[in-house]
C-alpha positions in Angstrom: 1.3 10.7 9.9 3.1 10.0 6.6 3.5 13.7 6.0 4.7 14.5 9.5 7.2 11.7 9.7 8.3 11.0 6.1 11.7 9.6 6.9 10.5 7.0 9.4 11.0 3.3 8.5 7.3 2.8 9.2 6.2 4.6 6.1 5.2 1.5 4.2 3.2 0.3 7.2 1.4 3.7 7.3 0.6 3.3 3.6 -0.8 -0.1 4.2 -2.9 1.0 7.1 -4.3 4.0 5.1 -5.0 1.8 2.1 -6.9 -0.8 4.1 -8.8 1.9 6.0 -9.8 3.6 2.7 -11.0 0.3 1.3 -13.1 -0.3 4.3 -14.6 3.2 3.9 -15.5 2.4 0.3 -12.9 4.7 -1.1 -11.7 2.2 -3.7 -9.8 4.6 -6.0 -7.8 6.0 -3.1 -7.2 2.5 -1.7 -6.0 1.4 -5.1 -3.6 4.4 -5.5 -2.1 3.7 -2.0 -1.8 0.0 -2.7 0.0 0.8 -6.0 2.4 3.0 -4.1 3.0 0.3 -1.6 4.2 -2.1 -4.3 7.5 -0.3 -4.5 8.2 -0.6 -0.8 9.4 -3.2 1.6 5.7 -4.3 1.9 5.4 -4.6 -1.8 3.9 -8.1 -1.6 1.1 -6.8 0.6 0.6 -4.0 -1.9 0.2 -6.4 -4.7 -2.1 -8.6 -2.6 -4.3 -5.6 -1.7 -4.4 -4.6 -5.4 -5.4 -8.1 -6.4 -8.1 -8.3 -3.8 -9.5 -4.9 -4.9 -9.6 -6.1 -8.5 -11.1 -9.4 -7.6 -13.7 -8.4 -4.9 -14.5 -4.8 -5.5 -14.2 -4.7 -9.3 -15.2 -8.3 -10.1 -12.2 -8.6 -12.4 -10.4 -11.9 -11.7 -8.1 -11.5 -14.7 -6.6 -8.3 -13.3 -6.5 -9.8 -9.9 -4.4 -12.8 -11.2 -2.0 -10.3 -12.8 -1.5 -8.5 -9.5 -1.2 -11.8 -7.6 1.4 -13.1 -10.1 3.6 -10.2 -9.1 3.9 -11.7 -5.6 5.0 -15.1 -7.1 7.5 -13.5 -9.5 8.9 -10.7 -7.3 8.5 -12.0 -3.7 9.3 -15.8 -3.7 10.1 -15.6 0.1 6.9 -13.9 1.0 4.6 -15.5 3.5 1.8 -14.7 1.0 3.5 -16.8 -1.7 1.8 -20.2 -1.0 -1.7 -18.9 -0.2 -1.6 -16.7 -3.3 -0.4 -19.5 -5.5 -3.3 -21.7 -4.3 -5.7 -18.8 -4.7 -4.6 -18.2 -8.3 -5.3 -21.8 -9.1 -8.8 -21.4 -7.7 -9.4 -18.3 -9.7 -8.3 -20.0 -12.8 -10.5 -23.0 -12.1 -13.5 -20.8 -11.4 -13.1 -18.8 -14.6 -12.7 -22.0 -16.6 -16.0 -23.3 -15.1 -17.9 -20.1 -16.0 -16.6 -20.1 -19.6 
Protein backbone atom coordinates (compact mmCIF):
# COMPACT_ATOMS: atom_id res chain seq x y z
CA UNK A 1 0.00 0.00 0.00
CA UNK A 2 2.87 2.38 0.82
CA UNK A 3 4.28 1.94 -2.68
CA UNK A 4 0.92 2.32 -4.44
CA UNK A 5 -0.16 5.42 -2.49
CA UNK A 6 3.06 7.17 -1.44
CA UNK A 7 1.53 10.66 -1.23
CA UNK A 8 -1.30 9.76 1.11
CA UNK A 9 -1.29 11.26 4.58
CA UNK A 10 -1.74 7.76 5.91
CA UNK A 11 1.85 6.79 5.12
CA UNK A 12 3.04 6.86 8.75
CA UNK A 13 0.07 4.76 9.80
CA UNK A 14 0.94 2.18 7.11
CA UNK A 15 4.54 2.14 8.35
CA UNK A 16 3.36 1.54 11.90
CA UNK A 17 1.02 -1.24 10.81
CA UNK A 18 3.73 -2.98 8.81
CA UNK A 19 6.29 -2.61 11.61
CA UNK A 20 3.98 -4.13 14.21
CA UNK A 21 2.97 -6.90 11.82
CA UNK A 22 6.58 -7.77 11.07
CA UNK A 23 7.34 -7.80 14.78
CA UNK A 24 4.50 -10.23 15.43
CA UNK A 25 5.84 -12.43 12.61
CA UNK A 26 9.25 -12.51 14.27
CA UNK A 27 10.89 -10.34 11.62
CA UNK A 28 12.71 -8.16 14.14
CA UNK A 29 15.22 -6.56 11.78
CA UNK A 30 12.53 -5.44 9.35
CA UNK A 31 10.35 -4.23 12.23
CA UNK A 32 13.29 -2.27 13.61
CA UNK A 33 14.01 -0.65 10.23
CA UNK A 34 10.38 0.36 9.80
CA UNK A 35 10.16 1.69 13.36
CA UNK A 36 13.31 3.73 12.72
CA UNK A 37 11.73 5.17 9.57
CA UNK A 38 8.62 5.97 11.57
CA UNK A 39 10.57 8.15 14.02
CA UNK A 40 10.83 10.89 11.40
CA UNK A 41 7.10 11.09 10.76
CA UNK A 42 4.02 12.43 12.49
CA UNK A 43 3.92 9.15 14.42
CA UNK A 44 7.51 9.55 15.57
CA UNK A 45 6.65 8.97 19.21
CA UNK A 46 5.15 5.61 18.33
CA UNK A 47 8.22 4.77 16.27
CA UNK A 48 10.48 5.46 19.24
CA UNK A 49 8.16 3.48 21.50
CA UNK A 50 8.23 0.51 19.15
CA UNK A 51 12.02 0.71 18.90
CA UNK A 52 12.33 0.85 22.68
CA UNK A 53 10.04 -2.11 23.04
CA UNK A 54 12.01 -4.10 20.47
CA UNK A 55 15.27 -3.34 22.27
CA UNK A 56 13.79 -4.16 25.65
CA UNK A 57 11.70 -7.24 24.94
CA UNK A 58 13.16 -8.80 21.82
CA UNK A 59 16.83 -7.95 22.38
CA UNK A 60 16.91 -7.88 26.18
CA UNK A 61 18.74 -4.55 26.09
CA UNK A 62 17.16 -2.16 28.62
CA UNK A 63 19.90 0.46 28.15
CA UNK A 64 19.10 0.86 24.44
CA UNK A 65 15.40 0.76 25.26
CA UNK A 66 15.82 3.66 27.68
CA UNK A 67 17.65 5.65 25.00
CA UNK A 68 14.76 5.14 22.59
CA UNK A 69 12.17 5.95 25.23
CA UNK A 70 14.03 9.14 26.18
CA UNK A 71 13.48 10.40 22.63
CA UNK A 72 9.76 10.46 23.40
CA UNK A 73 10.34 12.54 26.53
CA UNK A 74 12.69 14.94 24.77
CA UNK A 75 11.03 15.29 21.38
CA UNK A 76 7.34 14.65 22.06
CA UNK A 77 6.37 16.30 25.35
CA UNK A 78 2.70 16.40 24.32
CA UNK A 79 2.53 12.74 23.34
CA UNK A 80 -0.04 10.53 25.01
CA UNK A 81 2.84 8.11 25.52
CA UNK A 82 4.83 10.66 27.55
CA UNK A 83 3.65 9.79 31.06
CA UNK A 84 3.50 5.99 30.64
CA UNK A 85 6.98 6.05 29.12
CA UNK A 86 8.32 8.26 31.91
CA UNK A 87 7.02 5.81 34.50
CA UNK A 88 8.34 2.84 32.53
CA UNK A 89 11.82 4.37 32.28
CA UNK A 90 11.86 4.66 36.06
CA UNK A 91 10.92 1.00 36.42
CA UNK A 92 13.65 0.00 33.95
CA UNK A 93 16.19 2.04 35.90
CA UNK A 94 15.06 0.53 39.19
CA UNK A 95 15.17 -3.00 37.75
CA UNK A 96 18.67 -2.57 36.35
CA UNK A 97 19.89 -1.12 39.66
CA UNK A 98 18.52 -4.15 41.52
CA UNK A 99 20.23 -6.59 39.18
CA UNK A 100 23.62 -4.83 39.51
